[in-house]
N, C-alpha and C positions, 0 to 999 in steps of 0.2 A: 659659257654654258656649263662646263664641268664644275666650275667654282660654285655656281648656283645649286647644282645637284648636290655637291658635297655639303654645302651649308644646310640644305633641307634635310639631308640624311643625318647630319650631326644633330640637328634640332629634334628629329624623330627619335634618335637614340636617347636623348635626354628626357623627352616627354614620355616615351613608352613605359619605363619603370613606374613613373608617377601614375600613369593610366592603369597599370596592372594593380598597383596598391589601392587605387580608388575602387576598382572592381572587387578586390579582395575585401576591402572594408565594408562595401555594400553587402557582400555575401555574409560576412560575419555579423552584420547588423540584424540579419534575419535568424541567426542561430539562437536556439533556446539556451539561456544561461541560468542554471539553478542558483538559488540564493547563496550557497556556499562558495560559488565561483565568482562572487563579486566582493572580494575582501576589502575593497576600498569603502564598502558600505558598513562594515562592522568592526574591522580591526581596531580602529581608533577608539571605538566605544568599549572595547573589552580590555584595553591596556590598563594595567594596575588593578584589575578585578580578579577575585578568586572564582574560578568557574567549576561547575559540574556539568558534564555532558551526557545527554541521552542519545546514544549513537549506535550504529551497527556497521556492517560491511558496506552499506550504501552511502555512508557519510564520507564523501570524497570532495577534495578540491583538485580538480583535474585528475591526475593519476595517484594523488597522495591522500592518505587517510586524513580526515579532519583533525584528529588528535595530533598526528605528526606535524601537520601544517601549522596548527596553532602554537605548538611548542617551539617550532623553528622560528616563529615570529614573536617569541618571548611572552606568550600569553600563559598565565598561571592556571593549570588544570589540577584541581585538588581531588576530583572524583569522577568516575565514569559509572553511569547507571545502565545496566545491561537489560534489554527487553527480551521477549521470546526469541529463541535461536541464538542468543548470546551476543556479546560485543563484536565478535568476529563472524557471526552468522553461521557457525559450524554445528550447532545443535539441531536435532530433528524437532518436528512439531510436537509440542507438549513436553519436551524433555526438560528436566529440572536444571535450572541455571544456578550455579553455586557462586558465592562471593569468592573473589580471588584478587590477584594482581595482574595487570597487563605485563607479560614477560618482556615486552619491548621497551616500556617506559617506566615500569614500577608503580604506575598510578593504581590506587585501589579501585577495584571493579565491584560494584554492589548490584546484586540481582534485584530487579523489580518484576520478575516473572516467577511466580510460585506463590509462596505464602505472603510475601511482601510485594504488593502491586504498586505501592505508593511510597515515595521517599518520606522518611520520617523527619521530624523536627531536628533530632540529633544529627541526622545525616546532612542536613542543610544548614546547620548552625554556623559554620565558618564559610559559607558560600554566599557570594554577592549576586551572581548571575547563573542561571541554568540555560544551556543551549540545547535545543531539540532539533536534530537533523536526521530524519529517517525517511526513506522512500516509501510512500504509501501506494496502494493499488486501487483505492476507491471503494472498498467494500466494508460494510458495517461490521462484519465478523472478522475482519483482518485485525489482529489484536494490537497492532501498533497505535491505532487511534484510541483504543481503550487505555493504553499506556499514556498517550497524550492527555486524556481526560484526567487521569490520576496525578500526572506531573503538574498539570495546570492547577489542580486543587491544592496540591502541596505547596506550590509557589504562592498561591493566593493566601493560604492560611499562615504562611511563614514570611510574608512580605518580601518575596524574591521576584526579581524581574525575569521573565522567560523570553529568551530570544528564539525565534523559529526561523531556521534557514529553509525557506520554502522550496518545494520541488513540484514539477508538473505531475498531474494525475493521469496515468495511462488509460484509465477508464473515466476520464473527466469530461467526455463529450456528451454525456447523458446522465440522467438519474431515473431510477425506476425501482419498483418493488414495494411491498408493504412497509409502513413505518413501524418501528419497534413499539410495542405496547409495554407499559411499565411492569406488568407481571412477569415479563420474560427478560427483564434486564439481567445481564450477566457479563462476564469478561469478553464474551463474543458478541456483545451488544450493549453498550453503555448509554447511548443517547438516542432520542426519538428521531432518527433519520431513516430513509429507505435502505433497502439492501445495497443498492448502488447510490452513493450520496452525491456524486458530481462536484466535489469540492477538492481543492488542494488542502494540505495540512494547515496552512495559514488561514485559509477561508473557514475551514471547519473550526479552528481555534477561536476565530472571531465570533462564529455562530454560538459555540458553547458559552463563551463569555457574555455575548449580547443577550442570549435567551435565558441566561442565569440557570444553566443546567448543572452547575457544580453544587456540591453539598452546601446547604443553607444559602444558596444564591451568591456565594462569594465570587469575586471577579479577579482575574489575573492581570498584572501589569505586563502587557505584550509588546514586543518589538519584533516585527516581521520583516525579514530581509527577502524582498520579493524576487520572483523569477522574472527575468527580462525576456522580452520578445515572445511571450506566451499568450495564447488564447485557448479557450476551452475546445475549440473545434480542431485544434492541431493534434496530429498523431504524435505520440511520444513513446519511444522504446527506451526503458531504463538501461543505462550502460552496464550496470551491475545487477545480477538477479536479486530481487527484493527479499526473497527467502529461499531456502534450499529446494523447495518443491515447486517453485515458479521460475523455471529456467529460461523462459523466452517470452516473446510478446504474445504468441497464441495462448499459452497457458495463462497469462495474466488476463487476457480478454475473456477467456471462457470460464475462468475461475468462479465468477459470481453465479454461474448456472450450475457448475459441477460440484460445488462445495456441499450441496445438499445430499449428494451420494455418500458422504461421510456418515450418514445415518442409516446406511443400507449395507447389504452383503456384497455389493458391486464395487469392484476396484476401480479407482480413478487413475491407476498407474503409479501410485506410490510404490517405491521399490524397483522402479525402472528409470531409464534416462529420459523418459518423456511423461512425467507426472502431469495430471490435469490436461491430458491431450488424448486419452484413451478411456474406454469403458469396457469392463470384462468381468465374466463370472465363470467359475470352473464347470462349464457344461458346453460341450461342443455344438449343441443345437443353437447356441446364442450367436453364432457367426463364424466366418472362416478366419478372420483375423485373430491372432493369438499373441499372448505375452505372458511372462512368468515373473511375478513380483518376488524379489529377493532382498536380503538385508544389504543395505548400501550405507556405508559409513558417511556421515555428514549429510545424508538425505533422509533415510528412513531405515531404522534398524529392525523394526518389527511390523512390516506393512500388512495390510489386510490381504488375505488369501496368499500368504507367504509360501513360496515354493510350489504353488499350484498353477497349472496352465489355465489361464483365463481366456475366454473366447468372447468376442464382441465387436466393438466399433473402434476404428482408427480415425479419430477426429482431426488428425493432421491432414486428412484428405478433403476437408470441407472448405479449405481456402480461408477466406476472411471469417473470423469468429462472429457469431451473432451477438447482439446486445442481450442483456439478461432475459432468459427464457426458461419456462418450465417444461418445454417440449421434450427435452432429453429425459427428464425424470418421468414424465407421464408415459412416454413411449416404452421405457424400460419396465415400468410397473406392469404394463400389459404383457410383457414377455413371461412373467411369472404366473404360476398356477394360483397362488394366493399372495396377498399383500404381506403376510407375516414372514414369508420366505425372503421377500425383498427388503421390507422396512424392518430393521432390527433394533433401532433406537428412535422411536417416534418423539421422545422428549428432546432428543438432540436436534432433530429436524425442526421442531417448534422453537427451540432456542435460536437456531440459525435464522429462521424465517421471522422471528420476532412476534409470533402469535400462534394460536392453535387452530385457526380457522382455515388456513390454506390447505393443510393436510386433509382436513375433513372434506373440503370441496374436491380435492383430487381423488380421494377414496370413494366419493359419491359418483365419480365418473364425469365430472364437469370438464369441459375443454378449457384450453388456456384463455381464450377470449372471454369466456364467462367468468373465470377466476380473476382475471385482471380488473373486472368491474368492481370487485370487492375492495380494491385499494386505490381506485382512481381518484376519489375525493381527497383522501389523506395525502396522497403524493402531490396532488395539485396544491394543497395547502402548504405542504413542505416547500414547494417551488417558490412560493411567495416569500417564505422566510429566508430561503437560500439567497434569493436575489439581493437581500439587504447587505449581505456580507461578502459579496464577490470582490475580488481584487483584480481580476483579469477579464478582458472582453468575452462576452458569452453570447452564443447563438443557439443555445439548447432549446429544442422543442420537446415538451413533455411527451414521454412515451405513452 
């Protein structure tokens, strides 16, 4: 009897580790794996090529920056193109990005944020492949997708292949808002998509290509390294903040609604440790909650209402952030005696919104439900276009 027990125990000891490995493997199979974290999909294709990279602080392979990872795998990197906030993501919003050299590797860093938004033919002359790997947050006015547009155009015009290491969209579970009108095209809105576009970078690139939105209808040779185990209904929290003033998941989710306050006298918390999570104005009648924007290196050196005590709303208390809404903006407009005291740059609001009709409707006193009707047909038409270019399972219902 003892021998039988020992034999069974011995068998269990042998089987248990295999069982645990099986459970772990099943767990890992459900984990979202960004494109860069699947090197077996791209390393062999990049060997022997001269690369230019469009990257920032979010461009990671595990805990290692993509630049360092590729160099360690004997991939030749000739140039780095730096977007807004810089190659290391240390510059504030709108700050000038200068040409330089990466101090860690000596690779030339060329700014494509400022006067030069688009890589030139000379800058791409000795390049075989351009790699784009940047975390997006799914908003039309988030300038990394404008950079994507220009990089695609440069690659198409100079016959270069563009590799996109795709990443999930933390606002990818819906699309909403008015579609950009051509008259309001700018670096905070390049393509005719809604405020929240509901695509990954790879899907958006396919759309830009397929709809021939590039200059003269040119098309880019694309190679997309897909995200594994991702669907649009999944929650995704980027492991690295996508830009200095989007420090956490709440800020990313509420950003589409709060960015329009950048056209007003109301602070969204730039110059604090909780940007895009609060709203405030230097008047104690606006609320009991208060904060003081200050100069913060690496985040915001000259924030709105700098060094003034602002009173208002702490949106960290709302729990789960809503989808894109005008309610915050409309509610705050009503707190002011006149709209001129609140809206200080109507042209900027219109650029961000992509038309000049929404602000007119807001100032006329229309509620959000009425205003939404103004874009319902165009966003429905966009939804049909978007469907053609999806790379991942989708269960989005139009807002």
